[in-house]
Structures are given as structure tokens and as C-alpha cells.
C-alpha positions, 0 to 999 in steps of 0.5 A: 500500499502506498503511503501518502501525506497530503498538506491542507494548509499547512496541516498534515494529514493521512489521507484515503484516495478519496480525499485526495481526489477531493483535494484534486478537486479543490486545489489549482494545483496538485503537486505529487513528491516522490522521496527515495528513503525518509530515513535520511535527513536531507530528504526530510529538510528537503520535504520541509523546504518544498512544504514550507514554500508551498504554503504560501499559496493557498491553491497548491497541495501537497502529496508526499511518498517515501519509498523507503531505499526501493527502486520498484516502490518509487516506481510504483509511487511515481504511477499511483501520483499519476493516477491521482493526478497530479499536475506536478511531479518533484522527484529525488531519484533512488537510483537513477538508471532504474527511475529513467523510464517512469520520469520519461513517461510522467514527463509525457504528460506533465512537468517534471523537477529532478532534484539530487541526482540526475536521470539519463538523457533529458525527458525532465522540465528541470533539474536542480542539483549541486556541483558535486565535483566542486564540492568534492574538490572543496572537502579535499582541500578541508581534508588537506588542510586539516592533515597540514601535510603530515602522512596520513591515510583516508577513508571515504564512506560514499552513500551509492557506490554506483551512482554518477554524482557520487563518482563526482564527488569522489573524483573532486576529493580524490583530484585534491587530496592526491596533489600530496603524496602523504596522503592516501586514500586506502578505502571506500565504503558503501554506507548506503546513506545510513548513519547506522550502516556507515557506523557498522562497515567503518567498525569492521574495517577499521582494525585493518587500517590503523593508520587512517587519520582521516574519515570523508563521508559524503553526508553528515548522517554518515560522519556520525556513524564514522564518529561513533564507530571510531569512538567505540574503537576507542580513538581520538585522532581520526578527522572526520568531514561530511557533507551537507551542512544542515542547520538542524539537530545533529545536522552538519553545523550542530556536530561541528558546533559540538566538535564531533565532525572537523566540518562539513561542505555546504549542500543545498537541497534545491527545495527552497525558495527556488520552487515558487508558484505563481 
């Protein structure tokens, strides 16, 4: 069964199909937002930013879906949103390759805004994403500055090993840090964007890399998991860098203030004031 939330003038209600049809009849614009995984803090912030902008317009209603990190479910979610008669689809992809066909199908009849990870081809109305290569280079410079020319090993924690955006971030990071021959990236692990998995995977490999002095995680949530893994091994001389820079509890800003992270590179969600209706 599809999990849906529909927003009416700022209040959030769980809705039946009949109520969604009523919302469609009452609103000038019914917008579907398909998220890949609402266990990821970044996606929650993205939804909140979209909701905040939509609340400025009384004729806009929103339906949110959560694919729970399952591409087949996200395809089904989009199909159901189309059946509800949405006027616009906003989608953040769980897997670019698997979701491209359904995005292409939706684009045949309605505008589609893709956030974060891109699709293959150009069958969408707008793409809003970060400059991942630049973000990687900024993280690389931060890592190099923190290590200050000392000999060091690095572990990199990715969110999705095969993602194009992840590869761009990783390439930017590696292009910068490898300028220093004293720095070596010894291992990369798959954290699946999850704090707990990042913690478990890092715990598993740390005994094999006793010279690790920095961990670079592709999200602040995974960076927090890295901190917990490092702390559990009683290590105190390992720097940790994340990405997102969210201004939330246990977001990047908060974690840096707590001195849990050495730094976080800001990566806007793209769902804030760029999302507007006239």
C-alpha cells in the first residue's frame, strides 16, 4: 500500500484515495513529491522546504511519498501519483538508471522537476542539483588543510557506490588530496546514506587500517556514524568530514559545533526558495 501525506494549508493529514480526489478538485495545483528514503535527514529537510514554500499559496496541495530505499516501490509511487492526477512531479531518485523510464513516462503529460541525482537523457522539465565535483574539491581542500602535510590514510564513505553524483564528488575529492604524496585513500565503503550502516561498515574495517587519520563521508548522517565507530574503538586522532551542512539537530552545523565533525561542506537541497508558484 502506498504511504501518502497530503498537506492542507499547513496541516498534515493521512488521507484516503477519496480525500485525495477531493483535494484535486479543490486545488488549482496538486503536486506529487516522490522521495527515495525519508530515513535520510537531507530528504526530510527537502520536504520541509518544499512544504514551507507551498504554504505561501492557498491553491496548492502536496502529496508526499517515501520509497524506503526501494526503486521498485518508487516506480510504483510515481505511477500512483499519476493516477491521482498530479499537475507536477518533484522527484529525488533512489537509483538514476532504474527511475529514468518512469520519469520519462511522467514527463510525457506533466512537468517534472528532478532534485539531486540526475536521470539519463533529457526527459524532464528542470534539474536542480549540486556541483558535486566542486563539493568534492572543497572537501579535498579541507582534508588537506586538516592533515597539514602529515602522512595519513583516508577512508571514504559513499552513499551509493554506483551513483554518478557520488563518482563526481569522489573524483573532485581525490583530485585534490592526491596532490600530496603523503596522503593515501586506503579504502572506500558503502554507507547507503545511513548512519547505522556507515557505523557498522567502518567498525568492520578499522582494525585493518590502524593508520587512518581522516574519514570523508558523503553525508553528515554517515559522518555521525563514522564518529560513533571511531569512538567505539577508542580512537581520538581521526578527523571526520561530512557533506550537507544542514542547520538541524545533528545536522552538519550542529555536529561541527559539538566538535563531533571537523567540518561539513554545504550542499543545498534545491527545494527552498527556488520552488515557487505564481
